[in-house]
All heavy atoms as an XYZ file, in Angstrom:
990
protein
N      76.088     42.531     65.931
C      76.012     41.496     64.922
C      77.425     41.269     64.410
O      78.015     42.151     63.804
C      75.085     41.957     63.797
C      74.897     40.900     62.725
O      74.946     39.708     63.062
O      74.706     41.268     61.563
N      77.972     40.132     64.689
C      79.323     39.863     64.213
C      79.487     38.392     63.886
O      78.862     37.541     64.495
C      80.379     40.311     65.217
C      80.324     39.658     66.573
S      81.524     40.362     67.700
C      82.886     39.224     67.488
N      80.336     38.130     62.890
C      80.601     36.769     62.455
C      82.057     36.390     62.633
O      82.423     35.241     62.424
C      80.169     36.606     61.003
C      78.709     36.879     60.798
N      77.752     35.908     60.925
C      78.046     38.029     60.526
C      76.558     36.438     60.723
N      76.715     37.735     60.478
N      82.880     37.366     62.999
C      84.279     37.102     63.318
C      84.767     38.224     64.233
O      84.123     39.262     64.357
C      85.131     37.037     62.041
O      85.187     38.287     61.411
N      85.911     38.038     64.853
C      86.408     39.018     65.820
C      86.718     40.376     65.187
O      86.610     41.399     65.850
C      87.650     38.479     66.540
C      87.323     37.401     67.564
S      86.058     37.890     68.767
C      86.922     39.158     69.675
N      87.055     40.413     63.897
C      87.347     41.719     63.289
C      86.072     42.539     63.053
O      86.146     43.694     62.667
C      88.160     41.582     61.999
C      87.405     40.918     60.877
O      86.415     40.219     61.102
N      87.888     41.097     59.664
N      84.906     41.978     63.308
C      83.642     42.720     63.228
C      83.304     43.410     64.548
O      82.391     44.233     64.600
C      82.480     41.784     62.879
C      82.578     41.183     61.524
N      81.645     40.295     61.051
C      83.482     41.315     60.523
C      81.962     39.910     59.838
N      83.078     40.515     59.493
N      84.029     43.078     65.615
C      83.735     43.604     66.948
C      83.725     45.129     66.958
O      84.678     45.768     66.534
C      84.755     43.078     67.957
C      84.541     43.483     69.407
C      83.237     42.896     69.930
C      85.704     43.031     70.265
N      82.623     45.698     67.422
C      82.515     47.141     67.555
C      82.084     47.878     66.307
O      81.839     49.077     66.357
N      81.944     47.196     65.185
C      81.567     47.869     63.949
C      80.191     47.514     63.445
O      79.678     48.155     62.532
N      79.569     46.490     64.011
C      78.247     46.030     63.592
C      77.364     45.901     64.825
O      77.849     45.543     65.899
C      78.333     44.646     62.931
C      79.274     44.602     61.740
O      79.384     45.597     61.022
O      79.892     43.539     61.535
N      76.078     46.190     64.688
C      75.165     46.058     65.825
C      73.744     45.827     65.344
O      73.403     46.098     64.201
C      75.237     47.287     66.728
C      74.826     48.570     66.087
C      73.587     49.146     66.125
C      75.639     49.439     65.305
N      73.575     50.312     65.420
C      74.842     50.525     64.901
C      76.976     49.413     64.904
C      75.321     51.559     64.112
C      77.442     50.449     64.123
C      76.627     51.502     63.741
N      72.929     45.329     66.250
C      71.504     45.100     65.996
C      70.722     46.223     66.656
O      71.015     46.612     67.786
C      71.058     43.725     66.564
C      69.548     43.571     66.505
C      71.746     42.595     65.812
N      69.732     46.755     65.945
C      68.844     47.783     66.475
C      67.493     47.118     66.720
O      66.868     46.616     65.793
C      68.680     48.962     65.495
C      67.704     49.994     66.049
C      70.033     49.579     65.180
N      67.078     47.095     67.971
C      65.801     46.502     68.360
C      64.762     47.608     68.412
O      64.949     48.614     69.100
C      65.932     45.829     69.728
C      64.686     45.182     70.297
C      64.194     44.057     69.400
C      64.984     44.650     71.694
N      63.672     47.445     67.691
C      62.601     48.437     67.660
C      61.607     48.088     68.758
O      60.873     47.112     68.660
C      61.921     48.436     66.291
C      62.888     48.659     65.125
C      62.188     48.448     63.796
C      63.509     50.029     65.196
N      61.611     48.868     69.831
C      60.786     48.564     71.001
C      60.306     49.850     71.656
O      61.002     50.863     71.642
C      61.589     47.735     72.003
N      59.135     49.778     72.241
C      58.581     50.928     72.967
C      59.226     51.081     74.339
O      59.302     52.172     74.879
C      57.067     50.771     73.125
C      56.311     50.809     71.804
C      56.369     52.154     71.129
O      56.331     53.181     71.833
O      56.457     52.182     69.884
N      59.639     49.960     74.932
C      60.238     49.969     76.266
C      61.497     49.128     76.260
O      61.644     48.231     75.446
C      59.253     49.415     77.301
C      57.983     50.232     77.428
C      57.046     49.655     78.464
O      57.535     49.118     79.474
O      55.833     49.749     78.256
N      62.390     49.403     77.199
C      63.620     48.646     77.321
C      63.506     47.714     78.520
O      63.836     48.077     79.649
C      64.823     49.585     77.477
C      66.185     48.915     77.529
C      66.421     48.052     76.281
C      67.282     49.964     77.657
N      62.962     46.524     78.270
C      62.884     45.494     79.302
C      62.969     44.133     78.612
O      62.865     44.036     77.381
C      61.606     45.616     80.152
C      60.325     45.511     79.346
O      60.217     44.614     78.480
O      59.415     46.319     79.588
N      63.181     43.091     79.394
C      63.414     41.762     78.836
C      62.231     41.270     78.014
O      62.411     40.734     76.916
C      63.719     40.769     79.954
C      64.024     39.379     79.420
C      64.351     38.379     80.514
O      64.569     38.782     81.674
O      64.372     37.181     80.195
N      61.021     41.433     78.496
C      59.839     40.927     77.794
C      59.669     41.611     76.432
O      59.421     40.952     75.426
C      58.588     41.139     78.644
C      57.327     40.585     78.012
C      56.108     40.754     78.907
O      56.202     41.215     80.035
N      54.956     40.382     78.385
N      59.829     42.920     76.394
C      59.697     43.660     75.143
C      60.811     43.287     74.167
O      60.569     43.129     72.971
C      59.712     45.175     75.418
O      58.664     45.475     76.348
C      59.502     45.977     74.155
N      62.023     43.125     74.688
C      63.148     42.739     73.832
C      62.926     41.354     73.242
O      63.126     41.150     72.030
C      64.450     42.776     74.622
N      62.506     40.408     74.043
C      62.242     39.052     73.530
C      61.156     39.055     72.474
O      61.277     38.410     71.437
C      61.860     38.111     74.667
C      63.008     37.687     75.522
C      62.516     36.732     76.632
N      63.597     36.323     77.462
C      64.339     35.233     77.241
N      64.085     34.469     76.214
N      65.324     34.924     78.051
N      60.076     39.795     72.732
C      58.975     39.866     71.763
C      59.448     40.507     70.463
O      59.108     40.043     69.374
C      57.801     40.639     72.356
N      60.237     41.577     70.554
C      60.748     42.241     69.367
C      61.626     41.338     68.525
O      61.524     41.315     67.302
N      62.486     40.576     69.180
C      63.344     39.642     68.447
C      62.518     38.529     67.819
O      62.727     38.151     66.665
C      64.416     39.067     69.373
C      65.483     40.061     69.816
C      66.361     39.459     70.895
C      66.323     40.523     68.634
N      61.553     37.998     68.565
C      60.703     36.915     68.054
C      59.846     37.383     66.883
O      59.597     36.628     65.941
C      59.827     36.357     69.172
N      59.396     38.633     66.940
C      58.523     39.176     65.898
C      59.290     39.772     64.721
O      58.686     40.216     63.749
C      57.612     40.262     66.480
C      56.618     39.706     67.490
O      56.390     38.479     67.516
O      56.070     40.518     68.268
N      60.613     39.823     64.817
C      61.418     40.371     63.728
C      61.440     41.890     63.680
O      61.710     42.476     62.634
N      61.195     42.545     64.814
C      61.208     44.012     64.852
C      62.620     44.509     65.169
O      62.863     45.113     66.212
C      60.189     44.528     65.868
C      58.751     44.314     65.446
C      57.764     45.025     66.365
N      58.023     44.831     67.774
C      57.411     43.942     68.542
N      56.512     43.148     68.036
N      57.711     43.850     69.829
N      63.525     44.239     64.286
C      64.899     44.676     64.452
C      65.573     44.730     63.083
O      65.069     44.177     62.105
C      65.676     43.755     65.404
C      65.799     42.332     64.929
C      66.900     41.924     64.189
C      64.811     41.391     65.205
C      67.009     40.615     63.738
C      64.916     40.090     64.763
C      66.016     39.708     64.033
O      66.118     38.416     63.580
N      66.685     45.411     63.030
C      67.518     45.438     61.836
C      68.965     45.530     62.299
O      69.232     45.646     63.491
C      67.138     46.595     60.905
C      67.322     47.981     61.454
C      68.504     48.682     61.264
C      66.295     48.620     62.160
C      68.664     49.962     61.756
C      66.447     49.907     62.646
C      67.636     50.571     62.441
O      67.800     51.840     62.921
N      69.897     45.457     61.383
C      71.288     45.588     61.802
C      71.949     46.723     61.040
O      71.480     47.154     59.997
C      72.058     44.264     61.675
C      72.365     43.807     60.274
C      73.607     44.028     59.715
C      71.415     43.119     59.533
C      73.908     43.583     58.437
C      71.701     42.669     58.257
C      72.942     42.902     57.699
N      73.012     47.240     61.642
C      73.729     48.378     61.074
C      75.228     48.133     61.186
O      75.672     47.300     61.981
C      73.337     49.659     61.805
N      75.986     48.867     60.396
C      77.430     48.674     60.373
C      78.150     49.948     59.978
O      77.676     50.707     59.130
C      77.785     47.578     59.359
O      79.176     47.408     59.272
N      79.299     50.156     60.596
C      80.226     51.205     60.160
C      81.481     50.563     59.570
O      82.322     51.253     59.017
C      80.654     52.098     61.340
O      81.253     51.282     62.347
C      79.475     52.867     61.908
N      81.600     49.270     59.692
C      82.825     48.552     59.373
C      83.310     48.765     57.939
O      84.504     48.860     57.679
C      82.609     47.055     59.630
C      83.858     46.233     59.575
C      83.616     44.818     60.070
N      82.320     44.275     59.751
C      82.042     43.628     58.620
N      82.961     43.452     57.708
N      80.832     43.163     58.412
N      82.418     48.884     56.979
C      82.832     49.020     55.582
C      83.108     50.465     55.170
O      83.411     50.731     54.021
C      81.756     48.418     54.667
C      81.447     46.943     54.914
C      80.313     46.488     54.013
C      82.687     46.092     54.698
N      83.033     51.395     56.112
C      83.189     52.812     55.780
C      84.548     53.387     56.156
O      84.765     54.584     55.982
C      82.048     53.615     56.416
C      80.750     53.336     55.750
N      80.236     54.117     54.748
C      79.866     52.325     55.909
C      79.098     53.607     54.332
N      78.850     52.519     55.016
N      85.443     52.568     56.650
C      86.816     53.000     56.922
C      86.902     54.253     57.753
O      86.264     54.381     58.787
N      87.649     55.241     57.265
C      87.891     56.458     58.038
C      86.678     57.377     58.111
O      86.647     58.303     58.907
C      89.077     57.256     57.455
O      88.778     57.590     56.099
C      90.359     56.435     57.511
N      85.648     57.142     57.277
C      84.441     57.976     57.327
C      83.384     57.399     58.265
O      82.304     57.969     58.397
C      83.824     58.156     55.927
O      83.379     56.887     55.440
C      84.819     58.783     54.961
N      83.677     56.268     58.905
C      82.711     55.629     59.801
C      82.328     56.562     60.942
O      83.176     57.188     61.563
C      83.300     54.333     60.355
N      81.010     56.660     61.170
C      80.498     57.523     62.232
C      79.097     57.045     62.598
O      78.175     57.152     61.785
C      80.464     58.973     61.762
C      79.957     59.938     62.817
O      79.558     59.510     63.921
O      79.938     61.148     62.519
N      78.944     56.519     63.802
C      77.654     55.972     64.241
C      76.542     57.006     64.087
O      75.417     56.674     63.720
C      77.757     55.463     65.693
C      76.395     55.090     66.243
C      78.710     54.286     65.772
N      76.828     58.273     64.325
C      75.806     59.324     64.230
C      75.317     59.535     62.800
O      74.255     60.100     62.585
C      76.349     60.636     64.786
N      76.085     59.074     61.809
C      75.703     59.251     60.406
C      75.290     57.941     59.742
O      75.267     57.839     58.518
C      76.838     59.932     59.654
C      77.057     61.361     60.131
C      77.999     62.175     59.252
N      78.950     61.421     58.466
C      80.260     61.328     58.717
N      80.780     61.934     59.753
N      81.058     60.645     57.923
N      74.946     56.948     60.553
C      74.391     55.696     60.032
C      72.876     55.873     59.938
O      72.250     56.369     60.871
C      74.725     54.508     60.967
C      74.036     53.239     60.492
C      76.231     54.309     61.051
N      72.256     55.515     58.820
C      70.808     55.674     58.708
C      70.055     54.925     59.812
O      70.460     53.854     60.253
C      70.483     55.062     57.344
C      71.744     55.235     56.572
C      72.837     55.016     57.575
N      68.971     55.537     60.224
C      68.071     54.945     61.210
C      66.775     54.586     60.483
O      66.122     55.461     59.895
C      67.791     55.955     62.311
C      66.809     55.463     63.327
C      66.567     56.508     64.382
N      65.450     56.078     65.200
C      65.121     56.631     66.338
N      65.822     57.633     66.810
N      64.095     56.191     67.002
N      66.428     53.316     60.494
C      65.184     52.886     59.858
C      64.033     53.243     60.794
O      63.969     52.776     61.920
C      65.206     51.378     59.533
C      66.333     51.084     58.535
C      63.841     50.935     58.989
C      66.525     49.603     58.246
N      63.154     54.089     60.308
C      62.028     54.578     61.101
C      60.778     53.720     60.900
O      59.991     53.542     61.819
C      61.701     56.024     60.721
C      62.858     56.994     60.833
C      63.222     57.333     62.259
O      62.437     57.044     63.174
O      64.322     57.883     62.467
N      60.615     53.214     59.676
C      59.386     52.485     59.366
C      59.585     51.624     58.125
O      60.274     52.023     57.197
C      58.265     53.481     59.112
C      56.958     52.844     58.670
C      55.874     53.846     58.449
N      55.635     54.495     59.742
C      55.149     55.709     59.875
N      54.853     56.421     58.815
N      54.945     56.234     61.058
N      58.950     50.466     58.128
C      58.851     49.617     56.946
C      57.373     49.337     56.752
O      56.687     48.923     57.697
C      59.619     48.289     57.114
C      59.418     47.396     55.903
C      61.103     48.538     57.353
N      56.868     49.595     55.556
C      55.457     49.340     55.280
C      55.324     48.417     54.077
O      56.170     48.434     53.172
C      54.679     50.643     55.018
O      55.281     51.339     53.940
C      54.648     51.519     56.256
N      54.264     47.642     54.094
C      53.966     46.737     52.992
C      52.545     47.012     52.528
O      51.612     46.966     53.323
C      54.101     45.280     53.436
C      53.718     44.312     52.367
N      52.902     43.242     52.615
C      54.029     44.258     51.048
C      52.728     42.560     51.495
N      53.399     43.154     50.531
N      52.392     47.313     51.264
C      51.080     47.488     50.654
C      50.879     46.309     49.712
O      51.366     46.313     48.574
C      51.025     48.826     49.906
C      49.668     49.113     49.292
O      48.889     48.162     49.051
O      49.378     50.301     49.053
N      50.188     45.283     50.194
C      49.992     44.060     49.413
C      49.176     44.318     48.154
O      49.443     43.725     47.101
C      49.327     42.990     50.273
N      48.188     45.189     48.249
C      47.347     45.471     47.086
C      48.165     46.106     45.957
O      48.006     45.766     44.789
C      46.187     46.384     47.476
N      49.058     47.030     46.313
C      49.894     47.712     45.312
C      51.145     46.917     44.970
O      51.782     47.171     43.951
C      50.282     49.095     45.808
N      51.526     45.970     45.828
C      52.756     45.213     45.602
C      53.996     46.029     45.889
O      54.967     45.970     45.135
N      53.979     46.789     46.977
C      55.100     47.667     47.340
C      55.574     47.382     48.760
O      54.760     47.162     49.648
C      54.690     49.141     47.303
C      54.377     49.651     45.945
N      53.779     50.866     45.754
C      54.566     49.132     44.712
C      53.614     51.081     44.462
N      54.077     50.041     43.812
N      56.885     47.447     48.957
C      57.495     47.521     50.282
C      58.224     48.861     50.311
O      58.968     49.182     49.380
C      58.499     46.382     50.537
C      57.830     45.018     50.430
C      59.150     46.551     51.922
C      58.804     43.847     50.460
N      58.000     49.639     51.363
C      58.640     50.953     51.463
C      59.399     51.059     52.773
O      58.939     50.587     53.810
C      57.599     52.065     51.371
N      60.579     51.674     52.705
C      61.409     51.902     53.877
C      61.544     53.409     54.078
O      61.858     54.140     53.133
C      62.809     51.276     53.694
C      63.709     51.616     54.857
C      62.711     49.778     53.515
N      61.289     53.853     55.294
C      61.502     55.250     55.662
C      62.707     55.280     56.599
O      62.722     54.570     57.602
C      60.267     55.826     56.385
O      59.140     55.685     55.527
C      60.477     57.280     56.741
N      63.722     56.062     56.246
C      64.934     56.134     57.057
C      65.423     57.574     57.123
O      65.151     58.379     56.236
C      66.018     55.235     56.477
N      66.155     57.851     58.202
C      66.718     59.183     58.403
C      68.189     59.071     58.805
O      68.635     58.036     59.296
C      65.969     59.942     59.510
O      66.078     59.209     60.734
C      64.506     60.157     59.164
N      68.905     60.162     58.602
C      70.256     60.329     59.136
C      70.239     61.664     59.858
O      69.895     62.692     59.255
C      71.336     60.317     58.040
C      72.686     60.681     58.628
C      71.410     58.966     57.351
N      70.552     61.633     61.143
C      70.535     62.845     61.976
C      69.193     63.571     61.877
O      69.146     64.789     61.815
C      71.693     63.762     61.604
N      68.101     62.798     61.795
C      66.764     63.365     61.760
C      66.272     63.814     60.400
O      65.136     64.231     60.255
N      67.116     63.734     59.371
C      66.721     64.157     58.023
C      66.481     62.937     57.145
O      67.232     61.959     57.221
C      67.808     65.027     57.411
C      68.027     66.318     58.166
C      69.101     67.151     57.530
C      69.292     68.425     58.366
N      70.374     69.227     57.872
N      65.438     62.987     56.286
C      65.165     61.847     55.397
C      66.359     61.532     54.503
O      67.052     62.438     54.033
C      63.977     62.319     54.562
C      63.376     63.446     55.318
C      64.497     64.079     56.102
N      66.581     60.255     54.282
C      67.667     59.845     53.387
C      67.235     60.100     51.940
O      66.053     60.053     51.620
C      68.054     58.358     53.588
C      66.838     57.440     53.398
C      68.675     58.126     54.942
C      66.948     56.571     52.207
N      68.178     60.371     51.054
C      67.817     60.506     49.643
C      67.387     59.153     49.080
O      67.861     58.104     49.531
C      69.096     61.001     48.978
C      70.185     60.838     49.957
C      69.582     60.633     51.305
N      66.504     59.166     48.119
C      65.977     57.940     47.531
C      67.093     57.022     47.031
O      67.033     55.811     47.189
C      65.025     58.302     46.388
C      63.836     57.374     46.310
O      63.364     56.893     47.355
O      63.378     57.120     45.175
N      68.134     57.602     46.461
C      69.235     56.811     45.885
C      70.065     56.077     46.947
O      70.862     55.208     46.623
C      70.126     57.694     45.032
C      70.944     58.681     45.827
C      71.765     59.626     44.954
N      72.511     60.555     45.761
C      71.997     61.633     46.373
N      70.720     61.906     46.245
N      72.757     62.413     47.100
N      69.880     56.436     48.225
C      70.655     55.812     49.300
C      70.151     54.413     49.639
O      70.812     53.676     50.359
C      70.626     56.684     50.547
N      68.985     54.044     49.119
C      68.385     52.740     49.431
C      68.464     51.843     48.200
O      67.945     52.183     47.134
C      66.925     52.931     49.852
S      66.107     51.407     50.346
N      69.142     50.707     48.354
C      69.185     49.715     47.281
C      68.598     48.410     47.803
O      68.723     48.091     48.986
C      70.605     49.489     46.712
C      71.138     50.747     46.055
C      71.559     48.979     47.763
N      67.951     47.699     46.918
C      67.309     46.427     47.249
C      68.130     45.299     46.641
O      68.474     45.342     45.452
C      65.876     46.413     46.723
C      65.026     47.445     47.383
C      64.910     48.760     47.030
C      64.206     47.268     48.531
N      64.054     49.413     47.893
C      63.599     48.516     48.818
C      63.900     46.175     49.349
C      62.726     48.701     49.876
C      63.024     46.358     50.402
C      62.443     47.608     50.660
N      68.444     44.308     47.462
C      69.323     43.209     47.081
C      68.542     41.903     47.106
O      67.787     41.641     48.047
C      70.503     43.089     48.086
C      71.200     44.433     48.298
C      71.468     41.981     47.682
C      71.907     44.984     47.104
N      68.736     41.073     46.084
C      68.177     39.721     46.066
C      69.229     38.794     45.483
O      69.840     39.115     44.456
C      66.899     39.663     45.221
O      66.310     38.385     45.298
N      69.453     37.695     46.139
C      70.470     36.721     45.704
C      71.821     37.391     45.449
O      72.536     37.060     44.511
C      70.000     35.957     44.460
C      68.790     35.095     44.738
O      68.645     34.605     45.882
O      67.971     34.901     43.819
N      72.165     38.374     46.284
C      73.463     39.033     46.200
C      73.575     40.096     45.121
O      74.646     40.678     44.946
N      72.497     40.387     44.408
C      72.528     41.353     43.317
C      71.570     42.508     43.590
O      70.479     42.300     44.119
C      72.116     40.688     41.991
C      72.978     39.513     41.599
C      74.411     39.906     41.331
O      74.687     40.892     40.658
N      75.344     39.138     41.873
N      71.954     43.707     43.185
C      71.053     44.854     43.279
C      69.954     44.685     42.241
O      70.236     44.500     41.055
C      71.807     46.171     43.040
O      72.809     46.314     44.043
C      70.865     47.363     43.092
N      68.691     44.757     42.704
C      67.556     44.618     41.786
C      66.760     45.913     41.638
O      65.962     46.049     40.723
C      66.618     43.462     42.207
C      67.333     42.122     42.097
C      66.051     43.675     43.604
N      66.981     46.878     42.556
C      66.223     48.130     42.499
C      66.898     49.173     43.380
O      67.505     48.838     44.394
C      64.783     47.891     42.979
C      63.890     49.073     42.859
N      63.418     49.539     41.646
C      63.379     49.914     43.797
C      62.653     50.593     41.854
N      62.616     50.849     43.148
N      66.775     50.438     43.000
C      67.235     51.564     43.810
C      66.053     52.474     44.093
O      65.283     52.778     43.186
C      68.340     52.349     43.072
O      69.435     51.475     42.820
C      68.818     53.531     43.906
N      65.917     52.872     45.360
C      64.834     53.747     45.776
C      64.194     53.216     47.037
O      64.256     52.012     47.317
N      63.571     54.080     47.796
C      63.032     53.667     49.091
C      61.771     52.824     48.989
O      61.392     52.160     49.954
C      62.775     54.890     49.976
O      61.886     55.768     49.328
N      61.119     52.812     47.839
C      59.942     51.966     47.633
C      60.249     50.924     46.576
O      60.697     51.261     45.471
C      58.722     52.807     47.198
O      58.433     53.747     48.231
C      57.509     51.928     46.962
N      60.014     49.676     46.908
C      60.239     48.565     45.986
C      58.896     48.087     45.431
O      58.101     47.511     46.170
C      60.925     47.403     46.711
C      61.070     46.112     45.902
C      62.088     46.285     44.783
C      61.456     44.955     46.804
N      58.644     48.318     44.134
C      57.433     47.777     43.518
C      57.708     46.336     43.055
O      57.981     46.074     41.889
C      57.194     48.728     42.331
C      58.574     49.175     41.954
C      59.385     49.177     43.233
N      57.676     45.401     43.996
C      58.224     44.070     43.752
C      57.562     43.294     42.618
O      58.194     42.422     42.030
C      58.268     43.238     45.038
C      56.968     43.074     45.777
C      56.047     42.108     45.410
C      56.688     43.868     46.876
C      54.864     41.949     46.112
C      55.518     43.726     47.587
C      54.600     42.759     47.202
O      53.433     42.605     47.909
N      56.355     43.586     42.277
C      55.712     42.883     41.151
C      56.282     43.328     39.808
O      56.162     42.619     38.813
C      54.209     43.110     41.166
C      53.530     42.420     42.320
C      52.017     42.523     42.209
N      51.419     42.016     43.424
C      50.511     42.673     44.137
N      50.089     43.865     43.745
N      50.031     42.144     45.226
N      56.889     44.510     39.784
C      57.405     45.080     38.535
C      58.922     44.972     38.395
O      59.464     45.420     37.388
C      57.015     46.565     38.452
C      55.506     46.766     38.483
O      54.771     45.903     37.962
O      55.066     47.781     39.054
N      59.595     44.417     39.402
C      61.053     44.353     39.388
C      61.501     42.944     39.020
O      61.061     41.967     39.627
C      61.622     44.759     40.772
C      63.117     44.525     40.840
C      61.309     46.218     41.066
N      62.372     42.844     38.029
C      62.904     41.539     37.646
C      64.134     41.217     38.491
O      64.786     42.107     39.038
C      63.296     41.514     36.150
O      64.273     42.523     35.918
C      62.082     41.747     35.274
N      64.431     39.952     38.608
C      65.631     39.519     39.319
C      65.421     39.196     40.780
O      66.372     38.814     41.470
N      64.197     39.338     41.293
C      63.941     39.002     42.693
C      63.776     37.494     42.802
O      62.963     36.894     42.103
C      62.696     39.730     43.242
C      62.922     41.238     43.234
C      62.372     39.241     44.650
C      61.707     42.048     43.657
N      64.578     36.901     43.688
C      64.501     35.458     43.924
C      63.521     35.160     45.050
O      62.404     35.680     45.076
N      63.975     34.402     46.026
C      63.099     34.016     47.136
C      63.102     35.039     48.261
O      62.349     34.905     49.219
C      63.512     32.652     47.700
O      64.887     32.714     48.110
C      63.323     31.556     46.663
N      63.949     36.063     48.165
C      63.999     37.102     49.196
C      64.493     38.400     48.583
O      65.062     38.429     47.491
C      64.936     36.707     50.348
C      66.392     36.887     49.974
C      67.059     38.079     50.277
C      67.091     35.910     49.279
C      68.381     38.273     49.901
C      68.404     36.097     48.905
C      69.043     37.271     49.217
O      70.342     37.469     48.836
N      64.273     39.477     49.329
C      64.851     40.775     49.001
C      65.094     41.488     50.327
O      64.374     41.263     51.304
C      63.937     41.601     48.061
C      62.646     42.006     48.729
C      64.658     42.800     47.488
N      66.139     42.299     50.392
C      66.411     43.107     51.578
C      66.915     44.465     51.120
O      67.388     44.618     49.998
C      67.426     42.448     52.501
C      68.799     42.290     51.901
C      69.772     41.647     52.883
N      71.017     41.328     52.228
C      71.979     42.191     51.958
N      71.842     43.452     52.289
N      73.086     41.816     51.345
N      66.773     45.452     52.001
C      67.223     46.795     51.664
C      68.516     47.115     52.393
O      68.708     46.710     53.542
C      66.150     47.826     52.043
N      69.402     47.834     51.719
C      70.606     48.401     52.301
C      70.485     49.906     52.154
O      70.334     50.411     51.044
C      71.868     47.930     51.578
C      72.148     46.468     51.717
C      73.455     46.046     51.040
O      74.184     46.915     50.494
O      73.730     44.848     51.054
N      70.522     50.618     53.290
C      70.385     52.070     53.276
C      71.711     52.659     53.746
O      72.110     52.455     54.892
C      69.226     52.538     54.178
C      67.923     51.831     53.773
C      69.039     54.035     54.080
C      67.495     50.790     54.730
N      72.392     53.375     52.863
C      73.736     53.856     53.158
C      73.750     55.354     53.429
O      73.191     56.139     52.664
C      74.685     53.521     52.000
O      74.673     52.107     51.804
C      76.104     53.961     52.304
N      74.397     55.714     54.528
C      74.627     57.111     54.880
C      76.106     57.411     54.802
O      76.908     56.555     54.447
N      76.489     58.615     55.163
C      77.886     59.014     55.114
C      78.766     58.215     56.074
O      79.945     58.041     55.829
C      78.031     60.499     55.457
C      77.429     61.391     54.395
O      77.261     60.940     53.253
O      77.129     62.550     54.720
N      78.175     57.735     57.189
C      78.979     57.082     58.209
C      78.805     55.593     58.341
O      79.529     54.941     59.081
N      77.829     55.016     57.629
C      77.584     53.586     57.754
C      76.340     53.174     56.998
O      75.736     53.965     56.277
N      75.952     51.919     57.192
C      74.832     51.342     56.455
C      73.898     50.616     57.406
O      74.350     49.943     58.334
C      75.347     50.356     55.380
O      76.285     51.044     54.540
C      74.225     49.809     54.534
N      72.593     50.749     57.158
C      71.577     49.982     57.871
C      71.004     48.958     56.896
O      70.845     49.247     55.712
C      70.468     50.901     58.384
N      70.722     47.771     57.399
C      70.259     46.663     56.570
C      68.961     46.101     57.136
O      68.908     45.756     58.321
C      71.286     45.528     56.580
C      72.670     45.910     56.141
C      73.566     46.510     57.028
C      73.104     45.648     54.854
C      74.854     46.845     56.639
C      74.389     45.975     54.455
C      75.257     46.573     55.353
O      76.534     46.894     54.967
N      67.933     45.989     56.301
C      66.730     45.306     56.765
C      66.996     43.812     56.788
O      67.905     43.315     56.122
C      65.506     45.555     55.859
O      65.718     44.942     54.586
C      65.198     47.032     55.716
N      66.191     43.112     57.542
C      66.176     41.664     57.434
C      65.547     41.322     56.090
O      64.843     42.139     55.495
C      65.365     41.066     58.583
C      66.114     41.168     59.886
O      67.256     40.768     59.979
N      65.474     41.738     60.894
N      65.762     40.117     55.601
C      65.180     39.767     54.302
C      63.663     39.615     54.387
O      63.125     39.195     55.402
C      65.849     38.433     53.960
C      66.400     37.916     55.229
C      66.612     39.066     56.143
N      63.021     39.979     53.283
C      61.595     39.746     53.098
C      61.478     38.557     52.162
O      62.004     38.595     51.046
C      60.910     40.967     52.472
C      61.070     42.211     53.302
C      62.082     43.120     53.030
C      60.204     42.469     54.348
C      62.239     44.260     53.788
C      60.356     43.622     55.120
C      61.376     44.508     54.846
N      60.823     37.493     52.598
C      60.723     36.280     51.792
C      59.593     36.337     50.782
O      58.567     36.980     51.015
N      59.793     35.671     49.687
C      58.789     35.562     48.631
C      58.525     34.089     48.359
O      59.468     33.312     48.195
C      59.253     36.242     47.334
C      59.281     37.732     47.422
C      60.394     38.402     47.878
C      58.163     38.459     47.063
C      60.422     39.778     47.953
C      58.173     39.854     47.147
C      59.304     40.519     47.589
N      57.263     33.734     48.285
C      56.863     32.377     47.938
C      56.105     32.477     46.639
O      55.148     33.244     46.525
C      55.967     31.757     49.034
C      55.520     30.366     48.641
C      56.700     31.743     50.372
N      56.527     31.713     45.688
C      55.896     31.770     44.376
C      55.267     30.423     44.062
O      55.852     29.375     44.360
C      56.946     32.119     43.322
S      56.223     32.298     41.683
N      54.118     30.440     43.561
C      53.404     29.206     43.230
C      52.950     29.243     41.783
O      52.565     30.280     41.262
C      52.158     29.044     44.114
S      52.533     29.068     45.865
N      52.997     28.107     41.151
C      52.463     27.968     39.796
C      50.952     27.856     39.890
O      50.439     27.172     40.771
C      53.049     26.714     39.134
C      54.535     26.793     38.857
C      54.892     27.834     37.831
O      54.141     27.989     36.844
O      55.916     28.517     37.994
N      50.212     28.513     38.994
C      48.748     28.406     39.038
C      48.253     27.034     38.644
O      48.882     26.259     38.059
C      48.283     29.465     38.027
C      49.461     29.868     37.234
C      50.674     29.397     37.960
């Protein structure tokens, strides 16, 4: 994932797939089963092995929660390592976002999970709000 040449080699997309073939890759991209990661903002501490790996994202519509499960080198990330961003601002810290109870969420929210060597970023989760 890069937007300019100075991003080369520091950002990448992680495709969540059971198999490595063209059909599975296309389906994963079409279905949004991917996230991106970066070491670029970590300077001399950048280390691909210490970038969080997103293992699971769950949505509980009844409870109004989105939860991210991530690990670094096989160990769960600390809760404080996950921040939720909406409209460029941090709106919540922790691996579970109780979105009905959090103020400041606009039309989307995404998670940034930071490890010692880099950061993993979820794609945005969109919100549609309607007046009754």
